C-alpha positions as CSV (number, residue, x, y, z in Angstrom):
1,M,-143.1,-246.0,6.6
2,A,-145.7,-248.8,6.2
3,N,-146.5,-250.0,2.7
4,Q,-149.0,-247.7,1.1
5,E,-150.6,-247.7,-2.3
6,I,-152.0,-244.3,-3.3
7,E,-154.0,-243.6,-6.4
8,L,-154.8,-240.1,-7.6
9,N,-157.3,-240.6,-10.4
10,P,-157.3,-238.1,-12.0
11,V,-154.9,-235.5,-10.6
12,D,-155.9,-231.9,-10.5
13,F,-152.2,-230.9,-10.9
14,I,-148.8,-232.5,-11.3
15,T,-145.5,-230.8,-11.2
16,I,-141.8,-231.1,-10.4
17,G,-140.0,-228.5,-8.4
18,T,-137.0,-227.9,-6.2
19,I,-136.2,-226.6,-2.8
20,G,-132.8,-225.2,-1.9
21,P,-130.0,-223.2,-3.5
22,K,-128.2,-224.3,-6.7
23,G,-125.9,-227.2,-6.1
24,Q,-128.0,-228.3,-3.1
25,R,-131.5,-228.5,-4.7
26,V,-133.8,-231.2,-3.6
27,F,-136.2,-232.3,-6.4
28,H,-139.8,-233.1,-5.7
29,L,-142.5,-234.8,-7.8
30,Q,-145.9,-233.6,-6.6
31,G,-149.5,-234.3,-7.5
32,G,-152.8,-233.5,-6.0
33,Q,-156.4,-234.4,-6.1
34,G,-158.9,-232.3,-4.2
35,K,-157.3,-231.4,-0.9
36,R,-154.8,-234.3,-1.0
37,I,-151.3,-233.4,-2.0
38,V,-148.7,-236.1,-2.5
39,S,-145.0,-235.1,-2.6
40,L,-142.2,-237.5,-3.4
41,T,-138.4,-236.9,-3.4
42,I,-136.6,-237.7,-6.7
43,E,-133.1,-237.2,-8.1
44,K,-132.3,-234.6,-10.7
45,E,-131.4,-237.4,-13.2
46,Q,-134.8,-239.0,-12.6
47,A,-136.5,-235.7,-13.3
48,W,-134.6,-235.4,-16.6
49,A,-135.3,-239.0,-17.6
50,L,-139.0,-238.6,-16.8
51,S,-139.2,-235.5,-18.9
52,E,-137.6,-237.3,-21.8
53,A,-139.7,-240.4,-21.4
54,I,-143.0,-238.4,-21.3
55,R,-141.9,-236.4,-24.4
56,E,-141.1,-239.6,-26.4
57,M,-144.3,-241.3,-25.2
58,L,-146.5,-238.4,-26.2
59,E,-144.9,-238.1,-29.6
60,D,-145.7,-241.8,-30.2
61,L,-149.2,-241.4,-28.9
62,D,-149.9,-238.3,-31.0
63,K,-148.9,-240.3,-34.1
64,R,-151.0,-243.4,-33.2
65,K,-154.0,-241.5,-31.8
66,P,-154.1,-237.8,-32.4
67,P,-155.3,-235.7,-29.4
68,A,-158.9,-234.8,-29.2
69,E,-160.2,-231.7,-31.1
70,G,-159.0,-228.6,-29.3
71,E,-156.2,-230.4,-27.4
72,P,-152.8,-228.7,-27.8
73,H,-149.9,-230.5,-29.4
74,E,-147.5,-228.3,-27.5
75,A,-146.9,-227.4,-23.9
76,D,-148.6,-224.2,-22.7
77,L,-146.9,-223.1,-19.5
78,D,-148.3,-219.6,-19.7
79,N,-151.7,-220.5,-18.4
80,V,-150.9,-223.1,-15.7
81,D,-149.5,-223.0,-12.2
82,M,-146.5,-225.3,-12.0
83,D,-145.3,-224.3,-8.6
84,L,-145.0,-226.8,-5.8
85,R,-147.9,-226.6,-3.3
86,E,-147.6,-226.4,0.5
87,P,-147.2,-228.5,2.5
88,I,-144.2,-230.2,0.9
89,E,-143.8,-233.3,3.0
90,P,-142.4,-236.1,0.9
91,L,-143.9,-239.5,1.6
92,F,-140.8,-241.3,0.3
93,R,-137.7,-241.2,-2.0
94,V,-138.5,-242.7,-5.4
95,A,-136.5,-245.7,-6.6
96,Q,-138.2,-246.1,-10.0
97,M,-140.9,-244.6,-12.1
98,G,-142.9,-245.9,-15.0
99,L,-145.4,-244.6,-17.5
100,G,-148.5,-246.3,-18.8
101,Y,-151.4,-245.3,-21.1
102,D,-155.1,-246.2,-20.9
103,E,-156.4,-245.8,-24.5
104,D,-160.1,-246.0,-23.4
105,L,-159.7,-243.1,-21.0
106,D,-157.0,-241.3,-23.0
107,M,-155.1,-240.9,-19.7
108,V,-151.4,-241.4,-18.9
109,V,-150.5,-243.0,-15.5
110,L,-147.2,-242.2,-13.8
111,V,-146.3,-244.9,-11.2
112,A,-143.6,-244.1,-8.6
113,Q,-142.2,-246.8,-6.3
114,E,-140.4,-246.2,-3.0
115,L,-136.7,-246.7,-2.5
116,I,-136.1,-249.3,0.2
117,P,-133.0,-248.1,2.1
118,R,-130.2,-250.5,2.8
119,S,-129.3,-251.6,6.3
120,E,-126.0,-250.7,7.9
121,D,-124.4,-253.9,6.6
122,G,-125.5,-252.9,3.0
123,E,-128.3,-255.5,2.7
124,V,-131.8,-254.7,1.4
125,D,-134.7,-256.1,3.5
126,E,-136.2,-258.5,1.0
127,S,-139.4,-258.7,3.1
128,A,-140.0,-254.9,2.8
129,E,-142.8,-254.0,0.5
130,P,-142.2,-250.6,-1.2
131,S,-145.0,-248.1,-1.2
132,S,-146.3,-246.8,-4.6
133,V,-148.2,-243.8,-6.0
134,R,-150.2,-243.8,-9.2
135,M,-151.0,-240.4,-10.7
136,W,-153.5,-240.4,-13.6
137,C,-153.0,-237.4,-15.9
138,S,-154.3,-236.0,-19.2
139,R,-152.0,-235.6,-22.1
140,R,-152.0,-231.9,-21.6
141,Q,-150.9,-232.2,-18.0
142,M,-148.1,-234.6,-19.0
143,R,-147.0,-232.3,-21.9
144,N,-146.8,-229.4,-19.5
145,L,-145.0,-231.5,-16.9
146,S,-142.3,-232.6,-19.4
147,A,-141.6,-229.1,-20.7
148,Y,-141.6,-227.6,-17.2
149,T,-139.4,-230.3,-15.8
150,M,-136.8,-229.6,-18.4
151,Q,-136.8,-225.9,-17.4
152,V,-136.4,-226.9,-13.8
153,V,-133.5,-229.2,-14.5
154,R,-131.7,-226.6,-16.6
155,A,-132.2,-223.9,-14.0
156,G,-129.3,-225.4,-12.0
157,R,-125.6,-224.6,-12.4
158,A,-124.6,-222.9,-15.6
159,D,-122.3,-225.8,-16.3
160,P,-123.6,-229.0,-14.8
161,R,-120.4,-230.8,-15.6
162,Q,-118.8,-228.9,-12.8
163,N,-121.2,-230.4,-10.2
164,G,-119.7,-228.2,-7.5
165,R,-116.1,-228.9,-8.4
166,L,-113.5,-226.8,-10.2
167,V,-112.8,-228.4,-13.5
168,Y,-109.6,-227.7,-15.5
169,Y,-109.4,-228.0,-19.3
170,W,-106.2,-228.2,-21.2
171,T,-106.0,-227.7,-25.0
């Protein structure tokens, strides 16, 4: 894929969801603005880490700059659609993500950067420019994303330590 820089400012929705059965789930980060839907493939561990980072960031922000009057301090998943939207056609697999905050706008930005695959000899093409996506979100959207993502991550195997293997325990 050619280098792309996509900016959704602001997103109408942002979510993380999975496709596939337990043990074979593929995680997707998805955001949309108007008719544009951007889907990215992420790892389960990235989803969990993002959820934790968002939670920690919002806790810190709430202490330094309380949310506006009427803004919730807790996630409200009862009144928001967190399902993935069709079509789910990932632009790329994510290598790394970062969070930022614009105090003037009171918006959080999620930046996702493309994973550049290694060649057959194991080398990374140093001249390849990774694509990136920036999704600008309200605190409410991020609060809901964090809570929902943790639900999605936990909806996998009953004991994730097994990771598809039989594990023996001796006492």
